[in-house]
N, C-alpha and C positions, 0 to 999 in steps of 0.2 A: 503494500500500499504507498502511495505517494505523502499521505499525511503523517505528520508527527504523532506518536503513541503513549499512551501514559507512561511506562517505562523510561521513555527517554528524557524524561524532565524530572530534575529533584523536587520532591514531595515531601520529603522530611519535613514535619514540625509546620506544614504550610495548611492554609485554608484551601482544600479539593473540594469543588462545586462539581457535583456528577449528577448530569443532567440525564437520567433514568426514564424508561418507559415502562411505566407501574400501571396503565392502562388495562386493568384484570379485570375480567369480569367478575359479578357480585350477584348474589340470589337475592330475593325479598327481604331479606332480613340483614343484608349487609356482607354475608359471609363470602369468603374469597371461593370461586367453585375452579378454578384453576391459576398456581402461582406460577406458571411457566415463565413467564416473562420476569418476574421477582428474581427466580433461579438463574436464569440469565446471565443476570447483572452481578451477580455475587462474585464471580473471578475479580472483575476489576474494583467491587468495594471491599474485597479482602486482603486485595493488594494495598490498596491504599490505607487500610488499618495497619497491615504489615510493616508497611514504610512509616509509620508513626506521624500520618498525615490525619489531620483535623476535616473531618468528613462530614460536607453538606450533601445530602440528597434532594433532589427533585423532580417532580413529573406533574402530568396532568392524568386526568382522570375523567372518562365520559365529556359530556358537553353541555357543562353546568350554563353555559350562556354568559359569561362575564359576572356573575354574581355569585357569593358563597353558598353552598347547598348541602346540607348532612347527608344528602343523598349519593354525594359525589366525593365527599371527606376520604382523605387517604389515611386516616386513622385506623380502619381493616390492614393498609398496607404496613403499617410500623409495627403492628401485632406481629404478623407475619415475618417481618423482619428482626425483630427482635429473638424470635423460636431459631430461625433459620442460622443468623448469625451468633446466635448464643450469646447474645450481649445486649445490654440496654439502648435502645434506639429511641431518642428522645424526639416525640413528638410537636413540633409547634404550631400556633393555630393559625400563621399565615406565611407567606414566604417573602414578604418584606416589610421593612417598619420599624420604629426604635425596638420593640421586645426581640425581635428576630435577630438585629444587630447586638443587641446588649447577651442575649443566649449565645452568640455565635462569638464573640469577644471574650466570654470564660469558658470555651471549650478548652480540653488538653488534647495532645497528641494521642490517637486512637479512638477519640471521641465519633460517635456519630448523631447526627439529628436529620428529621426527615421534614422538610417544608410542608406546607399546607398546598391544597390544588392548584399550580399556576394561573389555571385558566379560572378561577374566582375573579381575578382581574382581568377586563377586559383588553386592557394592553397588552397582555400576552400575545393573542392572535393577531393582534394589529402591529407587532413589531414594533412597538413605541421606543425611543428613544430613550425617553426617561425610565419607565420601567427597565430597560434592557442595562442601564446604566445603575439602578438600584441594586439589582440582580447583581451586578459584576463588582460592586461595593462588598459584596460578601465573601469575595474569593481571592485567591491569589492564583490558582490556575482552575482552568475550567476544562472539563471532559465529557464530551458528548458522548454516552455509551447507550442512546435512545433512538436505534437504528429506525424503528418504527415511524418517526416522528421526521425523520432526517428530508422527506420530502416537502417540508414546511419551512417556509423563512419567518419562523415566529421568536420573540424577546428570547426565549430561553435556548432556542437552536441556532438563531441566526446573531440578532443584535447584540447579544451579548459578546459573540466572539470579536467585533470590533471595540470594545470595550476594557480584554485583558490581555497580558504578554502573551500568555500562552492558551491556547485552545487546541487539545488534542484528542484525540480518541480513543476510547475503553477498549477493551478486549471484544467483548460482542460488536461493535463496530466493527473491528478489524476483521473478525472472523466473518461477518457478513459480506463486506465487501471483498474479501478474499476468495468466497466460495461464488457469490453470485455476478462478480464481474473478472475474476480473473479464470473462471470456470469456463466462463463462455468464450473468452479471448483465445482459451488453449484450452479448447476439450479432447478428452482422449474417445475416440471414435470406435464405434458408430455413437451419434449423438442424437438423442430423442427429444423432441418438446411435446410433452403435453398439456394441451389447453384447453380448459371448460368455463363452466359458469354462464351468465345468461346471457351476455352480450358483446357481439363481433368487435363493438366499437370499443370496449373497454381491454379489449386484446389486438387491436389493432399495428400499435407500435411494437409489440414483443413479437409479433409475426414479421413484421417489417426488419425488425433488429437482428432478427435470429435465421430468417430466410438463406442467408448467404454462410451460415456456419452450422446449420443442423444437418442430417441427414434423411430423419424422417420426423414430420410433423402429423401429431392425432389431437383432431377436434372430437370433442364431446361436449355435454351438457347444451343447454337451450341454444347456444351460439351455433350448433351446427344445424339448427334447422333455416337460419338464414343463408347457410351454404345452399343447402338442399333446394331451398324456394329458389335461391336463383339460377339452378339447374331446371327451373321448371317441374319442379316436383310437389305434389299435394303435401302438406303439414297439416291439416285439419287447423285446430285452434292454438296449436304451437306456437310459443314465443318468436315473432321473426322482425327484426329490424328493417323494414321496407327501405329506408333510404340508404342501407347498408349492402343491397343486394349486388348492386355493381361492383363495389369494393370488393365485397367476397369472391365475386367473378374473378377480379383482377390477380388477387392475393393468391385465387388455387392456381390460376394460368401462370404466373410467375414463379411460384414456387416450384412447380412442377417441370418450368423451363429450365429452369437451375439444375434438373435430377435429383430433387428431392421429394420423396415418398409422399404423399398425403393421403390422409386416411379420415374419412368419416364413417358415423357409424352406418351399418347397416340393416340394423332392427331397433325396435325400443318397445318397451314399456309404454304404454298409452292410458289412459283413462277419460272417462267423462268429465271430471272436475278435479280439481287438486284435493278436495274435502276427503276427510277421513271416512273410510267405508265405500268409497266412491266404486263402481266395479270398473275392473281392470283388465287388459289382454295384451299379448305380444303378437306386434305386428312386424312385417319388413318395413323398410323406410319407403318401398314406394307405395305401401297400402295403410297408411295411416288416413281413419276413415274423416270424414269432416264433421266437425262437433266434437272429437276427440282430440286431445292434448299429450304431446309427449313429455314422461317427467323422468325416464331413466334410458340408458342403453339395455338393450336386450342381449340375452345369453350368445349369441352368434358376434355380437359386436364386441362383447367381453371378451371372447376367445380370440377374436382377430386381433385387438389391440394387445392381450396380452401375449399373443405369438410374436407381434410384430416389435417388442420391445426385448425381447427372450436373449439378442443377441447386442444389445445396448451397451455400452461401457460407461456413457454418460447420460443422464435421465434428468430434465429439469421439468416438475409439474405444476402448475398453476390451474386452479378451475377443476370443482368436482364434476363429476360425468349426468349426474340428475338432481334430482330433489332428494339429497339423502337425508335430510334431517327427518324426513317421513318413513319407518322402515317397508312401505311397500316399494319405496323407490332409493331404498339404499344400496342394492345389491351390487348394481355397476359400478358405483363409486367405491364401494369396499372391497371389489374383487380388483378392479385396479390399485387400488390401495396397497394387495396382497402382491399382487403381482411387480408391482414396483419394487417392494420390499426383499421379494424373494430372487430379485435380479443381482446379478454379481457386476453392478453397475454403480458408480459414482451418484448417489440419489440426493436430488436438491429438490425439497417442496417449498413451494412459495408460500406464503403467510394467510391469515384468514381463515376462509373457509374450507381451504386445503388441509391447511393445519389441524381443525378440528376433526376433519375427517380421517386422517390417517391415525390419529388419538382414537377416534370411536372406533376405527378397524383392530385398533391394539397393534397396530406395528409399528408404533413412533420409534421404538426403539432402533428398529431395522432400518431406518432414516439415516443417511450419510449426516443432512443438513436440514434442518428444517426452520426457514428463517420467519423471526420476530413481526417481521413488517410487512402487511399486506400492500399499502398504496407504493410505501417505498421500494419495496421488494419488484414491484411491476415497471415504476419507471426505470431503475436502475437496470431491469431484463430490456427494457426502450432504448438504453442507451443516452438516457437523459442525467444530465447533471441535477446533482441531489444537492440542495442550498445549504443543507446541515453538515454535509459533508464537505463540501466545496470552500465553506467556511475557514474550516480549520487550518492550523498552522502547516506548510509545508514541511516534508521531513529534512529538505535541504537548509533549512533555516535555523 
């Protein structure tokens, strides 16, 4: 990575502001249901503690709309960190202000504090200069370990970097960039991209960026129906982006002209509606009845896709194969998850729904790398520059 990382700066005895991504799911009682994002930042936090830094942790949680809300408090995260770090993590009721400054001034090497939700202040998402300066005043060294927000130019991910001497990457950020950027740049072949999810529009950039690099492209999920409709096929009430059909035709032609194998589903699980208890049946891609909706890939497609990745040496997967949140339409996604996990390949799973899918399929431990960033991983795979990464100190400096 071409950015300076935390181990390349002296942090002993210094105030180290670690921007983490603690945007974890909570149940209705405020209990954390998946602490994966917290655990993923532990190597950076523990390193800072071991080096004798005064550790200041900051994050957002949810979308509180720029005002305090008990529903989006980071208090549950503080409790979980207490347990995971096996030491006291002092939770502060705000992220800026005299009380915060006073507490941080009294910190000793090895102490850890967690600031309250950054997005309780509207200035955070507005990348307000005054707010950025207020955050910067709390620290000597800034560390960004929040890859999931690296595609946002917010005060705590971008503005603050202009106000500090050192703005460096944490270990998670480095790992994300190394996997997602370096693997795409220098893949071991055959290199297969599996793309799913709802819309072609959300994955155009990824396909365009990868089409000169991959050997195979596999399309699943609802986005497949736009490609099929563009070929003149009947897709019933399945989700289609009419404005994207010309793009779908162009993409398919362009990919094939480069000698890249392009796979679309050959059968689907369809239903009269997505409601629980609705009648379902399996039909070929050419026989989707009018008024019915495709909600999962079928068994023949599952076999086709699974065989297509058997010889892969590198696999990137972003987007589920169907409405896997419902049991009736989860088989395709879970089968592909198992096929990816069983392959003898370097396997990288994009964040968001795909992350959830591999965990529900019980194969997360067999995936080489699961990204913590949905939107950020997509933009990196599209070849875009991430503001939160670009703002960090260059390694040559």
